[in-house]
N, CA, C and O atoms as CSV, one atom per row, in Angstrom:
chain,resi,resn,atom,element,x,y,z
A,1,MET,N,N,-111.043,130.225,63.347
A,1,MET,CA,C,-112.296,129.647,62.895
A,1,MET,C,C,-112.064,128.151,62.655
A,1,MET,O,O,-111.052,127.769,62.068
A,2,PRO,N,N,-112.998,127.303,63.106
A,2,PRO,CA,C,-112.843,125.856,62.886
A,2,PRO,C,C,-112.814,125.518,61.393
A,2,PRO,O,O,-113.438,126.190,60.571
A,3,ILE,N,N,-112.073,124.463,61.072
A,3,ILE,CA,C,-111.877,124.067,59.682
A,3,ILE,C,C,-113.203,123.746,58.992
A,3,ILE,O,O,-113.352,123.990,57.795
A,4,VAL,N,N,-114.165,123.200,59.739
A,4,VAL,CA,C,-115.453,122.853,59.142
A,4,VAL,C,C,-116.181,124.101,58.631
A,4,VAL,O,O,-116.923,124.027,57.651
A,5,LEU,N,N,-115.976,125.226,59.278
A,5,LEU,CA,C,-116.594,126.467,58.792
A,5,LEU,C,C,-115.934,126.942,57.503
A,5,LEU,O,O,-116.609,127.458,56.613
A,6,TRP,N,N,-114.621,126.769,57.399
A,6,TRP,CA,C,-113.936,127.100,56.146
A,6,TRP,C,C,-114.485,126.255,55.002
A,6,TRP,O,O,-114.722,126.756,53.902
A,7,VAL,N,N,-114.684,124.962,55.277
A,7,VAL,CA,C,-115.227,124.057,54.262
A,7,VAL,C,C,-116.647,124.483,53.882
A,7,VAL,O,O,-116.996,124.492,52.702
A,8,ALA,N,N,-117.457,124.832,54.867
A,8,ALA,CA,C,-118.838,125.243,54.605
A,8,ALA,C,C,-118.897,126.525,53.769
A,8,ALA,O,O,-119.701,126.626,52.842
A,9,ILE,N,N,-118.062,127.484,54.090
A,9,ILE,CA,C,-118.024,128.737,53.326
A,9,ILE,C,C,-117.570,128.455,51.888
A,9,ILE,O,O,-118.168,128.944,50.930
A,10,GLY,N,N,-116.521,127.671,51.759
A,10,GLY,CA,C,-116.047,127.308,50.422
A,10,GLY,C,C,-117.092,126.539,49.641
A,10,GLY,O,O,-117.259,126.762,48.442
A,11,GLY,N,N,-117.805,125.628,50.310
A,11,GLY,CA,C,-118.852,124.862,49.653
A,11,GLY,C,C,-119.954,125.758,49.106
A,11,GLY,O,O,-120.475,125.514,48.018
A,12,GLY,N,N,-120.303,126.783,49.851
A,12,GLY,CA,C,-121.307,127.736,49.369
A,12,GLY,C,C,-120.831,128.480,48.134
A,12,GLY,O,O,-121.590,128.679,47.186
A,13,ILE,N,N,-119.580,128.886,48.149
A,13,ILE,CA,C,-119.005,129.578,46.987
A,13,ILE,C,C,-118.991,128.644,45.776
A,13,ILE,O,O,-119.376,129.041,44.676
A,14,GLY,N,N,-118.545,127.403,45.984
A,14,GLY,CA,C,-118.490,126.438,44.885
A,14,GLY,C,C,-119.863,126.122,44.320
A,14,GLY,O,O,-120.029,126.031,43.104
A,15,ALA,N,N,-120.851,125.955,45.193
A,15,ALA,CA,C,-122.209,125.659,44.737
A,15,ALA,C,C,-122.786,126.827,43.948
A,15,ALA,O,O,-123.460,126.623,42.938
A,16,ALA,N,N,-122.527,128.039,44.401
A,16,ALA,CA,C,-122.998,129.217,43.664
A,16,ALA,C,C,-122.314,129.311,42.303
A,16,ALA,O,O,-122.951,129.671,41.313
A,17,ALA,N,N,-121.038,128.993,42.250
A,17,ALA,CA,C,-120.315,129.001,40.977
A,17,ALA,C,C,-120.862,127.935,40.034
A,17,ALA,O,O,-120.995,128.167,38.832
A,18,ARG,N,N,-121.176,126.771,40.583
A,18,ARG,CA,C,-121.760,125.709,39.752
A,18,ARG,C,C,-123.092,126.167,39.173
A,18,ARG,O,O,-123.357,125.961,37.989
A,19,TYR,N,N,-123.916,126.775,39.983
A,19,TYR,CA,C,-125.202,127.281,39.513
A,19,TYR,C,C,-124.987,128.300,38.397
A,19,TYR,O,O,-125.700,128.286,37.394
A,20,GLY,N,N,-124.013,129.176,38.570
A,20,GLY,CA,C,-123.711,130.166,37.534
A,20,GLY,C,C,-123.306,129.516,36.220
A,20,GLY,O,O,-123.743,129.950,35.155
A,21,VAL,N,N,-122.476,128.482,36.283
A,21,VAL,CA,C,-122.076,127.764,35.074
A,21,VAL,C,C,-123.290,127.070,34.450
A,21,VAL,O,O,-123.443,127.067,33.228
A,22,ASN,N,N,-124.150,126.482,35.286
A,22,ASN,CA,C,-125.350,125.821,34.775
A,22,ASN,C,C,-126.237,126.790,34.001
A,22,ASN,O,O,-126.710,126.470,32.910
A,23,VAL,N,N,-126.460,127.967,34.562
A,23,VAL,CA,C,-127.301,128.969,33.901
A,23,VAL,C,C,-126.634,129.439,32.611
A,23,VAL,O,O,-127.281,129.516,31.566
A,24,TRP,N,N,-125.351,129.751,32.684
A,24,TRP,CA,C,-124.616,130.224,31.509
A,24,TRP,C,C,-124.630,129.186,30.396
A,24,TRP,O,O,-124.925,129.513,29.246
A,25,ALA,N,N,-124.313,127.931,30.731
A,25,ALA,CA,C,-124.261,126.871,29.718
A,25,ALA,C,C,-125.643,126.624,29.118
A,25,ALA,O,O,-125.760,126.349,27.923
A,26,GLY,N,N,-126.682,126.718,29.932
A,26,GLY,CA,C,-128.041,126.546,29.419
A,26,GLY,C,C,-128.399,127.605,28.397
A,26,GLY,O,O,-129.049,127.316,27.392
A,27,ARG,N,N,-127.976,128.824,28.653
A,27,ARG,CA,C,-128.252,129.918,27.714
A,27,ARG,C,C,-127.446,129.786,26.432
A,27,ARG,O,O,-127.947,130.081,25.347
A,28,ILE,N,N,-126.215,129.348,26.551
A,28,ILE,CA,C,-125.321,129.244,25.397
A,28,ILE,C,C,-125.603,127.989,24.564
A,28,ILE,O,O,-125.696,128.064,23.338
A,29,PHE,N,N,-125.739,126.853,25.219
A,29,PHE,CA,C,-125.804,125.572,24.516
A,29,PHE,C,C,-127.187,124.931,24.496
A,29,PHE,O,O,-127.407,123.976,23.751
A,30,GLY,N,N,-128.120,125.432,25.297
A,30,GLY,CA,C,-129.424,124.788,25.384
A,30,GLY,C,C,-129.382,123.617,26.348
A,30,GLY,O,O,-128.381,123.378,27.023
A,31,GLY,N,N,-130.499,122.889,26.399
A,31,GLY,CA,C,-130.606,121.842,27.399
A,31,GLY,C,C,-130.694,120.434,26.863
A,31,GLY,O,O,-131.039,119.522,27.614
A,32,VAL,N,N,-130.394,120.216,25.584
A,32,VAL,CA,C,-130.513,118.871,25.024
A,32,VAL,C,C,-129.422,117.946,25.558
A,32,VAL,O,O,-129.711,116.806,25.922
A,33,PHE,N,N,-128.184,118.412,25.612
A,33,PHE,CA,C,-127.039,117.650,26.120
A,33,PHE,C,C,-126.603,118.301,27.429
A,33,PHE,O,O,-126.643,119.527,27.531
A,34,PRO,N,N,-126.187,117.529,28.434
A,34,PRO,CA,C,-125.808,118.115,29.728
A,34,PRO,C,C,-124.432,118.806,29.701
A,34,PRO,O,O,-123.513,118.415,30.421
A,35,TRP,N,N,-124.318,119.821,28.871
A,35,TRP,CA,C,-123.048,120.558,28.771
A,35,TRP,C,C,-122.651,121.162,30.101
A,35,TRP,O,O,-121.467,121.196,30.438
A,36,HIS,N,N,-123.619,121.636,30.858
A,36,HIS,CA,C,-123.322,122.276,32.140
A,36,HIS,C,C,-122.555,121.335,33.067
A,36,HIS,O,O,-121.582,121.747,33.699
A,37,THR,N,N,-122.983,120.078,33.153
A,37,THR,CA,C,-122.309,119.121,34.020
A,37,THR,C,C,-120.926,118.774,33.478
A,37,THR,O,O,-119.961,118.682,34.237
A,38,LEU,N,N,-120.835,118.583,32.175
A,38,LEU,CA,C,-119.538,118.281,31.566
A,38,LEU,C,C,-118.550,119.421,31.807
A,38,LEU,O,O,-117.402,119.179,32.180
A,39,ILE,N,N,-118.984,120.646,31.598
A,39,ILE,CA,C,-118.112,121.814,31.799
A,39,ILE,C,C,-117.661,121.892,33.256
A,39,ILE,O,O,-116.477,122.090,33.527
A,40,VAL,N,N,-118.588,121.741,34.185
A,40,VAL,CA,C,-118.261,121.820,35.609
A,40,VAL,C,C,-117.267,120.725,35.997
A,40,VAL,O,O,-116.296,120.987,36.706
A,41,ASN,N,N,-117.511,119.498,35.531
A,41,ASN,CA,C,-116.619,118.391,35.900
A,41,ASN,C,C,-115.219,118.574,35.321
A,41,ASN,O,O,-114.229,118.392,36.030
A,42,VAL,N,N,-115.129,118.930,34.050
A,42,VAL,CA,C,-113.806,119.098,33.427
A,42,VAL,C,C,-113.079,120.299,34.030
A,42,VAL,O,O,-111.897,120.208,34.361
A,43,LEU,N,N,-113.774,121.408,34.171
A,43,LEU,CA,C,-113.158,122.607,34.751
A,43,LEU,C,C,-112.733,122.354,36.201
A,43,LEU,O,O,-111.640,122.749,36.608
A,44,GLY,N,N,-113.588,121.704,36.967
A,44,GLY,CA,C,-113.254,121.395,38.359
A,44,GLY,C,C,-112.034,120.495,38.471
A,44,GLY,O,O,-111.193,120.683,39.350
A,45,CYS,N,N,-111.940,119.515,37.574
A,45,CYS,CA,C,-110.776,118.619,37.585
A,45,CYS,C,C,-109.504,119.359,37.195
A,45,CYS,O,O,-108.444,119.129,37.778
A,46,PHE,N,N,-109.608,120.245,36.211
A,46,PHE,CA,C,-108.444,121.035,35.802
A,46,PHE,C,C,-107.967,121.919,36.959
A,46,PHE,O,O,-106.771,121.996,37.241
A,47,ILE,N,N,-108.907,122.575,37.615
A,47,ILE,CA,C,-108.550,123.442,38.749
A,47,ILE,C,C,-107.980,122.615,39.902
A,47,ILE,O,O,-107.052,123.061,40.576
A,48,MET,N,N,-108.524,121.414,40.138
A,48,MET,CA,C,-107.984,120.546,41.185
A,48,MET,C,C,-106.534,120.187,40.874
A,48,MET,O,O,-105.687,120.182,41.766
A,49,GLY,N,N,-106.253,119.890,39.621
A,49,GLY,CA,C,-104.876,119.599,39.227
A,49,GLY,C,C,-103.960,120.789,39.447
A,49,GLY,O,O,-102.856,120.650,39.973
A,50,LEU,N,N,-104.432,121.969,39.036
A,50,LEU,CA,C,-103.636,123.181,39.246
A,50,LEU,C,C,-103.361,123.417,40.729
A,50,LEU,O,O,-102.219,123.637,41.133
A,51,LEU,N,N,-104.423,123.368,41.532
A,51,LEU,CA,C,-104.269,123.635,42.966
A,51,LEU,C,C,-103.377,122.612,43.652
A,51,LEU,O,O,-102.511,122.970,44.450
A,52,THR,N,N,-103.587,121.353,43.343
A,52,THR,CA,C,-102.785,120.305,43.968
A,52,THR,C,C,-101.313,120.472,43.617
A,52,THR,O,O,-100.445,120.356,44.483
A,53,GLY,N,N,-101.035,120.745,42.344
A,53,GLY,CA,C,-99.661,120.968,41.925
A,53,GLY,C,C,-99.050,122.188,42.585
A,53,GLY,O,O,-97.916,122.140,43.061
A,54,LEU,N,N,-99.796,123.279,42.616
A,54,LEU,CA,C,-99.291,124.502,43.246
A,54,LEU,C,C,-99.070,124.317,44.740
A,54,LEU,O,O,-98.068,124.782,45.283
A,55,MET,N,N,-99.998,123.643,45.404
A,55,MET,CA,C,-99.849,123.442,46.846
A,55,MET,C,C,-98.684,122.515,47.156
A,55,MET,O,O,-98.056,122.650,48.207
A,56,ALA,N,N,-98.384,121.585,46.272
A,56,ALA,CA,C,-97.265,120.670,46.495
A,56,ALA,C,C,-95.927,121.320,46.183
A,56,ALA,O,O,-94.921,121.003,46.818
A,57,MET,N,N,-95.903,122.230,45.208
A,57,MET,CA,C,-94.627,122.764,44.735
A,57,MET,C,C,-94.326,124.198,45.153
A,57,MET,O,O,-93.165,124.546,45.370
A,58,LYS,N,N,-95.346,125.026,45.267
A,58,LYS,CA,C,-95.085,126.456,45.478
A,58,LYS,C,C,-95.794,127.045,46.688
A,58,LYS,O,O,-95.190,127.795,47.455
A,59,LEU,N,N,-97.055,126.718,46.865
A,59,LEU,CA,C,-97.849,127.377,47.899
A,59,LEU,C,C,-97.753,126.638,49.225
A,59,LEU,O,O,-98.032,125.441,49.300
A,60,ASN,N,N,-97.365,127.342,50.246
A,60,ASN,CA,C,-97.302,126.768,51.584
A,60,ASN,C,C,-98.558,127.204,52.333
A,60,ASN,O,O,-98.540,128.162,53.106
A,61,LEU,N,N,-99.639,126.485,52.088
A,61,LEU,CA,C,-100.921,126.842,52.685
A,61,LEU,C,C,-101.202,125.976,53.898
A,61,LEU,O,O,-100.803,124.813,53.958
A,62,GLY,N,N,-101.894,126.561,54.859
A,62,GLY,CA,C,-102.302,125.804,56.029
A,62,GLY,C,C,-103.445,124.854,55.697
A,62,GLY,O,O,-104.034,124.923,54.619
A,63,GLN,N,N,-103.746,123.973,56.636
A,63,GLN,CA,C,-104.801,122.982,56.443
A,63,GLN,C,C,-106.158,123.637,56.198
A,63,GLN,O,O,-106.958,123.131,55.411
A,64,GLU,N,N,-106.422,124.764,56.871
A,64,GLU,CA,C,-107.699,125.445,56.693
A,64,GLU,C,C,-107.870,125.928,55.256
A,64,GLU,O,O,-108.935,125.749,54.665
A,65,MET,N,N,-106.830,126.540,54.690
A,65,MET,CA,C,-106.917,127.063,53.331
A,65,MET,C,C,-106.985,125.939,52.306
A,65,MET,O,O,-107.698,126.047,51.309
A,66,ARG,N,N,-106.251,124.870,52.548
A,66,ARG,CA,C,-106.337,123.710,51.640
A,66,ARG,C,C,-107.758,123.150,51.635
A,66,ARG,O,O,-108.317,122.871,50.575
A,67,ALA,N,N,-108.334,122.989,52.818
A,67,ALA,CA,C,-109.701,122.465,52.919
A,67,ALA,C,C,-110.708,123.433,52.300
A,67,ALA,O,O,-111.655,123.002,51.641
A,68,PHE,N,N,-110.512,124.721,52.503
A,68,PHE,CA,C,-111.386,125.741,51.929
A,68,PHE,C,C,-111.394,125.662,50.403
A,68,PHE,O,O,-112.452,125.713,49.777
A,69,LEU,N,N,-110.209,125.536,49.814
A,69,LEU,CA,C,-110.093,125.527,48.353
A,69,LEU,C,C,-110.540,124.207,47.736
A,69,LEU,O,O,-111.270,124.206,46.745
A,70,THR,N,N,-110.109,123.080,48.313
A,70,THR,CA,C,-110.363,121.782,47.668
A,70,THR,C,C,-111.701,121.180,48.110
A,70,THR,O,O,-112.616,121.041,47.298
A,71,THR,N,N,-111.817,120.830,49.370
A,71,THR,CA,C,-113.058,120.226,49.860
A,71,THR,C,C,-114.205,121.229,49.811
A,71,THR,O,O,-115.336,120.869,49.487
A,72,GLY,N,N,-113.915,122.475,50.130
A,72,GLY,CA,C,-114.945,123.509,50.139
A,72,GLY,C,C,-115.358,123.963,48.751
A,72,GLY,O,O,-116.384,123.526,48.229
A,73,ILE,N,N,-114.566,124.837,48.155
A,73,ILE,CA,C,-114.945,125.423,46.861
A,73,ILE,C,C,-115.092,124.359,45.781
A,73,ILE,O,O,-116.138,124.277,45.137
A,74,LEU,N,N,-114.060,123.543,45.572
A,74,LEU,CA,C,-114.155,122.544,44.504
A,74,LEU,C,C,-115.149,121.436,44.843
A,74,LEU,O,O,-115.790,120.888,43.946
A,75,GLY,N,N,-115.283,121.100,46.122
A,75,GLY,CA,C,-116.280,120.110,46.520
A,75,GLY,C,C,-117.697,120.607,46.280
A,75,GLY,O,O,-118.578,119.832,45.910
A,76,GLY,N,N,-117.916,121.907,46.491
A,76,GLY,CA,C,-119.226,122.489,46.193
A,76,GLY,C,C,-119.449,122.649,44.705
A,76,GLY,O,O,-120.583,122.599,44.228
A,77,PHE,N,N,-118.372,122.839,43.979
A,77,PHE,CA,C,-118.453,123.020,42.525
A,77,PHE,C,C,-118.665,121.678,41.841
A,77,PHE,O,O,-119.553,121.545,40.999
A,78,THR,N,N,-117.860,120.685,42.195
A,78,THR,CA,C,-117.975,119.339,41.631
A,78,THR,C,C,-117.213,118.342,42.478
A,78,THR,O,O,-116.041,118.556,42.785
A,79,THR,N,N,-117.861,117.257,42.860
A,79,THR,CA,C,-117.132,116.211,43.573
A,79,THR,C,C,-116.379,115.316,42.600
A,79,THR,O,O,-115.574,114.483,43.017
A,80,PHE,N,N,-116.631,115.480,41.323
A,80,PHE,CA,C,-115.914,114.702,40.319
A,80,PHE,C,C,-114.419,114.998,40.376
A,80,PHE,O,O,-113.598,114.140,40.053
A,81,SER,N,N,-114.068,116.215,40.788
A,81,SER,CA,C,-112.656,116.574,40.893
A,81,SER,C,C,-111.971,115.761,41.990
A,81,SER,O,O,-110.820,115.360,41.819
A,82,ALA,N,N,-112.641,115.511,43.101
A,82,ALA,CA,C,-112.063,114.710,44.174
A,82,ALA,C,C,-111.897,113.261,43.718
A,82,ALA,O,O,-110.868,112.640,43.982
A,83,PHE,N,N,-112.901,112.727,43.040
A,83,PHE,CA,C,-112.805,111.374,42.484
A,83,PHE,C,C,-111.619,111.269,41.537
A,83,PHE,O,O,-110.847,110.313,41.608
A,84,SER,N,N,-111.472,112.244,40.656
A,84,SER,CA,C,-110.387,112.219,39.674
A,84,SER,C,C,-109.026,112.296,40.347
A,84,SER,O,O,-108.093,111.598,39.949
A,85,LEU,N,N,-108.906,113.143,41.369
A,85,LEU,CA,C,-107.636,113.268,42.079
A,85,LEU,C,C,-107.282,111.959,42.793
A,85,LEU,O,O,-106.125,111.541,42.779
A,86,ASP,N,N,-108.265,111.318,43.413
A,86,ASP,CA,C,-108.006,110.030,44.062
A,86,ASP,C,C,-107.519,109.002,43.044
A,86,ASP,O,O,-106.599,108.234,43.326
A,87,PHE,N,N,-108.133,108.986,41.866
A,87,PHE,CA,C,-107.725,108.068,40.804
A,87,PHE,C,C,-106.286,108.343,40.377
A,87,PHE,O,O,-105.490,107.415,40.229
A,88,VAL,N,N,-105.952,109.628,40.176
A,88,VAL,CA,C,-104.593,110.003,39.769
A,88,VAL,C,C,-103.580,109.578,40.824
A,88,VAL,O,O,-102.517,109.060,40.481
A,89,PHE,N,N,-103.890,109.786,42.100
A,89,PHE,CA,C,-102.966,109.384,43.158
A,89,PHE,C,C,-102.715,107.878,43.130
A,89,PHE,O,O,-101.583,107.433,43.321
A,90,LEU,N,N,-103.759,107.097,42.893
A,90,LEU,CA,C,-103.574,105.643,42.800
A,90,LEU,C,C,-102.675,105.287,41.617
A,90,LEU,O,O,-101.792,104.439,41.744
A,91,VAL,N,N,-102.892,105.926,40.474
A,91,VAL,CA,C,-102.066,105.667,39.289
A,91,VAL,C,C,-100.622,106.070,39.561
A,91,VAL,O,O,-99.699,105.322,39.237
A,92,GLU,N,N,-100.418,107.241,40.151
A,92,GLU,CA,C,-99.060,107.705,40.429
A,92,GLU,C,C,-98.343,106.804,41.428
A,92,GLU,O,O,-97.117,106.700,41.393
A,93,ARG,N,N,-99.079,106.163,42.306
A,93,ARG,CA,C,-98.480,105.220,43.257
A,93,ARG,C,C,-98.292,103.840,42.631
A,93,ARG,O,O,-97.903,102.883,43.300
A,94,LYS,N,N,-98.578,103.761,41.332
A,94,LYS,CA,C,-98.453,102.518,40.564
A,94,LYS,C,C,-99.394,101.424,41.070
A,94,LYS,O,O,-99.122,100.233,40.911
A,95,ALA,N,N,-100.491,101.842,41.674
A,95,ALA,CA,C,-101.523,100.909,42.126
A,95,ALA,C,C,-102.582,100.817,41.025
A,95,ALA,O,O,-103.743,101.174,41.225
A,96,THR,N,N,-102.147,100.329,39.855
A,96,THR,CA,C,-103.025,100.358,38.680
A,96,THR,C,C,-104.244,99.456,38.836
A,96,THR,O,O,-105.323,99.799,38.352
A,97,LEU,N,N,-104.100,98.335,39.485
A,97,LEU,CA,C,-105.253,97.460,39.696
A,97,LEU,C,C,-106.274,98.160,40.600
A,97,LEU,O,O,-107.473,98.148,40.319
A,98,ALA,N,N,-105.795,98.759,41.669
A,98,ALA,CA,C,-106.688,99.494,42.568
A,98,ALA,C,C,-107.314,100.680,41.844
A,98,ALA,O,O,-108.495,100.968,42.038
A,99,ALA,N,N,-106.534,101.374,41.009
A,99,ALA,CA,C,-107.069,102.516,40.257
A,99,ALA,C,C,-108.173,102.071,39.310
A,99,ALA,O,O,-109.219,102.714,39.225
A,100,GLY,N,N,-107.944,100.975,38.599
A,100,GLY,CA,C,-108.967,100.459,37.693
A,100,GLY,C,C,-110.219,100.024,38.431
A,100,GLY,O,O,-111.336,100.290,37.986
A,101,ALA,N,N,-110.028,99.354,39.561
A,101,ALA,CA,C,-111.174,98.920,40.367
A,101,ALA,C,C,-111.936,100.129,40.901
A,101,ALA,O,O,-113.167,100.135,40.904
A,102,TYR,N,N,-111.216,101.144,41.350
A,102,TYR,CA,C,-111.847,102.369,41.867
A,102,TYR,C,C,-112.633,103.064,40.768
A,102,TYR,O,O,-113.760,103.504,40.992
A,103,LEU,N,N,-112.045,103.166,39.583
A,103,LEU,CA,C,-112.718,103.793,38.449
A,103,LEU,C,C,-113.999,103.041,38.101
A,103,LEU,O,O,-115.072,103.638,38.013
A,104,ALA,N,N,-113.883,101.748,37.906
A,104,ALA,CA,C,-115.040,100.944,37.522
A,104,ALA,C,C,-116.111,100.943,38.610
A,104,ALA,O,O,-117.295,101.118,38.320
A,105,ALA,N,N,-115.701,100.747,39.855
A,105,ALA,CA,C,-116.658,100.698,40.956
A,105,ALA,C,C,-117.349,102.043,41.157
A,105,ALA,O,O,-118.555,102.096,41.396
A,106,SER,N,N,-116.586,103.122,41.058
A,106,SER,CA,C,-117.171,104.449,41.258
A,106,SER,C,C,-118.241,104.746,40.216
A,106,SER,O,O,-119.338,105.192,40.552
A,107,VAL,N,N,-117.921,104.500,38.960
A,107,VAL,CA,C,-118.878,104.790,37.899
A,107,VAL,C,C,-120.059,103.827,37.981
A,107,VAL,O,O,-121.212,104.258,37.971
A,108,LEU,N,N,-119.784,102.546,38.060
A,108,LEU,CA,C,-120.845,101.546,38.061
A,108,LEU,C,C,-121.770,101.707,39.270
A,108,LEU,O,O,-122.988,101.797,39.114
A,109,PHE,N,N,-121.196,101.741,40.466
A,109,PHE,CA,C,-122.033,101.804,41.665
A,109,PHE,C,C,-122.745,103.146,41.801
A,109,PHE,O,O,-123.854,103.204,42.333
A,110,SER,N,N,-122.129,104.214,41.331
A,110,SER,CA,C,-122.802,105.518,41.368
A,110,SER,C,C,-124.021,105.524,40.457
A,110,SER,O,O,-125.081,106.028,40.830
A,111,LEU,N,N,-123.869,104.970,39.275
A,111,LEU,CA,C,-125.018,104.905,38.354
A,111,LEU,C,C,-126.100,103.975,38.893
A,111,LEU,O,O,-127.288,104.288,38.812
A,112,ILE,N,N,-125.696,102.844,39.437
A,112,ILE,CA,C,-126.672,101.933,40.045
A,112,ILE,C,C,-127.399,102.632,41.196
A,112,ILE,O,O,-128.612,102.485,41.347
A,113,ALA,N,N,-126.664,103.386,42.001
A,113,ALA,CA,C,-127.263,104.087,43.139
A,113,ALA,C,C,-128.283,105.128,42.683
A,113,ALA,O,O,-129.335,105.280,43.303
A,114,VAL,N,N,-127.978,105.843,41.607
A,114,VAL,CA,C,-128.941,106.826,41.092
A,114,VAL,C,C,-130.220,106.116,40.638
A,114,VAL,O,O,-131.324,106.532,40.987
A,115,PHE,N,N,-130.062,105.048,39.862
A,115,PHE,CA,C,-131.239,104.291,39.407
A,115,PHE,C,C,-132.015,103.731,40.603
A,115,PHE,O,O,-133.245,103.783,40.623
A,116,ALA,N,N,-131.304,103.200,41.595
A,116,ALA,CA,C,-131.961,102.622,42.769
A,116,ALA,C,C,-132.742,103.690,43.538
A,116,ALA,O,O,-133.883,103.463,43.941
A,117,GLY,N,N,-132.125,104.844,43.736
A,117,GLY,CA,C,-132.814,105.925,44.431
A,117,GLY,C,C,-134.048,106.397,43.687
A,117,GLY,O,O,-135.109,106.588,44.282
A,118,LEU,N,N,-133.904,106.585,42.375
A,118,LEU,CA,C,-135.057,106.997,41.566
A,118,LEU,C,C,-136.172,105.959,41.617
A,118,LEU,O,O,-137.340,106.303,41.798
A,119,ASN,N,N,-135.809,104.692,41.458
A,119,ASN,CA,C,-136.817,103.633,41.475
A,119,ASN,C,C,-137.489,103.493,42.837
A,119,ASN,O,O,-138.688,103.225,42.909
A,120,LEU,N,N,-136.734,103.669,43.912
A,120,LEU,CA,C,-137.317,103.600,45.240
A,120,LEU,C,C,-138.373,104.691,45.423
A,120,LEU,O,O,-139.484,104.417,45.878
A,121,ILE,N,N,-138.024,105.913,45.070
A,121,ILE,CA,C,-138.973,107.023,45.208
A,121,ILE,C,C,-140.173,106.820,44.297
A,121,ILE,O,O,-141.311,107.054,44.705
A,122,ARG,N,N,-139.928,106.386,43.068
A,122,ARG,CA,C,-141.051,106.149,42.151
A,122,ARG,C,C,-141.975,105.066,42.679
A,122,ARG,O,O,-143.193,105.154,42.522
A,123,THR,N,N,-141.401,104.041,43.307
A,123,THR,CA,C,-142.205,102.962,43.876
A,123,THR,C,C,-142.996,103.449,45.086
A,123,THR,O,O,-144.178,103.142,45.235
A,124,LEU,N,N,-142.326,104.213,45.948
A,124,LEU,CA,C,-143.001,104.703,47.160
A,124,LEU,C,C,-144.113,105.692,46.841
A,124,LEU,O,O,-145.123,105.742,47.543
A,125,TYR,N,N,-143.932,106.471,45.793
A,125,TYR,CA,C,-144.905,107.518,45.485
A,125,TYR,C,C,-145.757,107.217,44.268
A,125,TYR,O,O,-146.425,108.109,43.744
A,126,ALA,N,N,-145.745,105.973,43.811
A,126,ALA,CA,C,-146.575,105.593,42.661
A,126,ALA,C,C,-148.044,105.665,43.062
A,126,ALA,O,O,-148.437,105.293,44.168
A,127,ALA,N,N,-148.817,106.149,42.136
A,127,ALA,CA,C,-150.257,106.313,42.452
A,127,ALA,C,C,-151.026,105.031,42.315
A,127,ALA,O,O,-152.235,105.008,42.544
């Protein structure tokens, strides 16, 4: 099976898991604070750390399984885990300036992009 299909299947599993966490967190904590997103991001990052460590030290997985687990399942669950792993790799390579720039740019430009997208749609569809 082509690797892209493994990623797609994993992405579906991850997205369904994210939805499950969203529903569960909403029932437990309510909707005033975005606990669902915080839980998904922290849990996804923890699992990314576990998987990356295991794949580097113990598990001899093929490219398809690595893509299925990381890009697929965790990518569907939260892309914050991929961002965090990229940041950690930069820090571990002692590229601290690049890591800081990546952190700042990712957060700043992502937030600006959300505001820009919202404002564009609001402008286009304003009555």
